[in-house]
C-alpha positions in Angstrom: 124.5 77.1 75.7 122.6 79.2 78.3 122.1 82.0 75.7 120.6 79.6 73.2 118.1 78.4 75.8 117.2 81.9 76.8 116.6 82.9 73.2 114.5 79.7 72.6 112.1 80.3 75.5 111.8 84.0 74.9 111.1 83.3 71.2 108.3 80.8 72.3 106.7 83.6 74.3 107.0 86.1 71.5 105.6 83.6 68.9 102.6 83.1 71.2 102.0 86.8 71.5 102.4 87.3 67.7 99.9 84.5 67.1 97.3 85.8 69.4 97.4 89.6 69.0 97.6 92.4 66.3 101.1 93.7 67.0 100.1 97.2 65.9 97.5 97.3 68.7 99.6 96.4 71.7 102.6 97.5 73.6 105.0 94.9 74.9 107.4 95.4 77.8 109.8 93.0 79.6 108.2 91.6 82.8 111.1 90.0 84.6 108.9 88.9 87.5 108.1 85.8 85.6 110.3 83.5 83.4 110.8 85.3 80.1 107.8 87.4 81.0 106.3 90.0 78.8 103.7 92.6 79.9 101.1 93.3 77.2 99.0 96.5 77.2 96.3 97.3 74.7 95.0 100.7 73.7 92.2 100.6 76.2 94.5 100.1 79.1 93.9 96.4 79.6 97.0 94.4 80.4 98.2 90.8 80.9 101.4 88.9 81.6 102.7 86.2 79.3 105.5 83.9 80.4 107.2 80.5 79.9 106.2 77.8 82.4 109.2 75.4 82.7 107.2 72.7 84.5 104.7 72.3 81.7 106.9 73.4 78.8 104.2 75.8 77.7 103.6 79.5 77.3 101.0 80.7 79.7 99.3 84.0 80.5 97.7 85.6 83.5 95.3 88.6 83.8 95.6 91.0 86.8 92.1 90.0 88.1 93.3 86.4 88.4 96.0 87.4 90.9 95.2 87.2 94.6 97.5 89.0 97.0 
C-alpha cells in the first residue's frame, strides 16, 4: 500500500512538471528535502523545487529567492 501512495504522489509531481516545462530544456534531480521533491534546473542555471504538499493535496513549487534562512 505504501508503495502505491509513493508512486501516486511522485507521479502528481512529475505530471505537474511535464505540464509546465519543455522536458528537453530542463534537468530534474530528486530533492528529498521536501515530500516527493524534485529540483529543476534550466539551461541558464535557474532552479526551483517542486514537491507534494500533503496538507493542501497539491503540487507546489518554490524558488530559491523565496526562501529565507
